[in-house]
C-alpha positions in Angstrom: 91.9 155.3 92.7 88.6 156.0 90.8 85.4 157.2 92.2 82.0 155.4 91.0 79.0 156.2 92.7 80.0 156.2 96.4 82.7 153.7 96.0 86.3 154.2 95.4 87.7 151.6 93.2 91.7 150.9 92.9 92.5 151.4 89.2 94.4 148.4 89.5 91.0 146.2 89.1 90.9 147.6 85.6 94.7 147.8 84.6 95.9 144.1 86.2 95.1 141.1 84.7 93.6 137.9 86.7 91.6 134.5 85.9 91.9 131.7 88.6 93.5 128.8 87.5 92.5 126.1 89.6 94.6 123.3 88.0 97.3 125.0 89.1 96.5 126.7 92.6 94.1 123.6 93.4 92.0 126.2 95.6 95.0 126.8 98.2 93.4 130.3 98.8 90.6 128.2 101.0 93.4 126.4 102.9 95.8 129.1 103.4 95.8 132.2 105.2 95.8 134.0 108.8 92.0 133.9 109.1 88.7 132.7 107.5 87.0 134.5 104.6 85.3 137.9 105.5 81.4 137.6 106.1 79.1 140.3 105.6 76.7 140.4 108.8 73.8 139.3 106.9 75.6 136.2 105.7 75.7 134.8 109.4 72.3 134.5 109.4 72.1 133.0 105.9 74.7 130.4 106.9 72.7 129.5 110.0 69.6 129.0 107.9 70.8 127.1 105.0 73.2 124.9 107.1 71.1 121.7 106.8 71.3 122.2 102.9 74.9 122.6 102.4 76.3 120.6 105.4 76.2 117.0 103.7 78.7 118.5 101.4 81.0 119.6 104.1 83.7 117.3 105.5 83.4 115.6 109.1 86.1 118.1 110.3 84.3 121.2 108.7 81.1 120.2 110.2 82.9 119.7 113.9 84.4 123.0 113.4 81.0 124.7 112.7 79.3 123.1 115.5 82.1 123.8 118.1 83.1 127.4 117.0 79.7 128.4 115.1 78.9 129.8 111.4 81.2 132.4 111.8 84.2 134.0 114.4 85.3 137.3 115.3 88.7 137.9 113.9 91.6 139.8 115.7 90.5 143.1 113.8 86.6 142.6 115.1 85.1 141.3 111.6 83.3 138.1 111.0 85.0 135.5 109.4 84.4 132.1 108.4 85.5 129.4 111.1 88.6 127.3 110.1 89.8 123.9 110.8 93.1 123.7 112.8 93.4 126.9 111.9 94.1 126.4 108.1 91.3 125.5 105.9 88.1 127.0 105.8 85.7 125.0 107.7 83.1 125.1 104.4 85.8 123.8 102.2 86.1 120.3 100.8 88.6 118.7 98.6 87.6 116.7 95.4 90.3 115.3 92.9 93.1 117.2 94.5 91.4 120.6 94.4 90.1 122.5 97.4 86.0 123.8 96.9 83.6 125.2 98.6 80.7 122.9 100.3 78.4 125.9 100.2 78.9 126.5 96.3 78.5 122.6 95.6 75.2 123.0 97.4 74.2 125.6 95.4 75.4 123.8 91.8 73.1 121.2 93.1 70.1 123.5 93.7 70.0 122.7 97.7 70.7 126.2 98.7 69.7 129.8 96.9 73.1 131.2 98.9 76.2 130.7 96.5 78.8 131.3 99.0 80.2 134.3 100.8 80.5 137.4 98.9 84.1 138.2 99.6 85.1 134.6 98.2 83.2 135.2 95.0 84.6 138.4 95.0 88.2 137.4 95.5 90.9 139.0 94.6 88.8 142.1 95.2 88.7 142.9 99.1 86.4 145.3 100.2 87.4 148.3 102.7 84.8 150.6 104.6 85.7 153.8 105.5 84.3 155.6 108.6 82.1 157.9 106.5 80.3 155.0 104.9 82.4 154.8 101.3 83.0 151.2 100.2 86.3 150.7 98.6 87.5 147.8 96.2 91.0 146.9 96.5 92.9 144.1 94.5 94.6 141.9 96.9 97.6 140.4 95.6 98.3 137.1 97.5 101.2 134.8 96.4 99.3 131.9 96.3 97.4 133.6 93.2 100.5 133.8 91.3 98.7 131.3 88.6 95.9 133.1 88.1 97.9 136.4 87.5 99.7 134.6 84.8 96.7 133.0 83.6 94.9 136.4 83.4 97.9 137.8 81.6 97.8 135.2 78.9 94.1 135.8 78.4 94.2 139.6 78.3 91.5 139.2 81.4 91.5 142.2 83.5 90.5 141.5 87.2 87.1 143.3 87.3 86.1 141.4 83.8 87.4 138.0 85.6 84.7 139.1 88.3 81.8 140.0 86.6 79.2 137.8 88.0 80.6 138.6 91.7 80.4 142.5 91.0 77.0 142.4 89.5 76.0 140.1 92.4 77.3 142.6 94.8 76.9 146.2 93.4 74.1 145.4 90.6 74.8 145.8 86.5 74.8 149.7 86.7 78.1 149.3 88.8 80.0 147.1 86.5 79.0 149.1 83.4 80.3 152.2 85.1 83.7 150.2 85.4 83.7 149.3 82.0 83.5 152.8 80.8 86.2 153.6 83.3 88.4 151.1 81.9 87.9 153.1 78.2 88.7 156.2 79.8 91.8 155.0 81.2 93.0 153.4 77.9 92.3 156.5 76.0 94.7 158.3 78.2 
């Protein structure tokens, strides 16, 4: 573990390799799992406010799930998560050419909304942990469905944190990302 600012970072983010390979995994991370994607409290209001902008990109089943369950649900741990369709696929997911994608991100790419998608989705496979003292931990979540991403990352030589530069900067800022780069250099020189 490495301490950067007020965050605890798993060294695996610097050592392990990862690069999403949608051609291989087909976006299964938006379909599989035992709960929806984690949501920040402020994202719940944004999801509701922006709903008219991304709703046209959603599936009928996703729309029904959101309108029945709400823009978020509380999971068994008491955390906010995205609602699911039939306890499987994220309500905000849709399929295109055999690949599961995010309706919110599609609306963002089309300029319909300024909200890209939940930050936990953007950061994946980094999972955030909040400790009782307020410290945030950044952990590398290894999920079997992401085996193609680990293989692709190894072939390309891309550490997890470099593959996720954009969402890391979105959530924590440029300075934090530069600190990750410096920490990687220190680890290499040990």
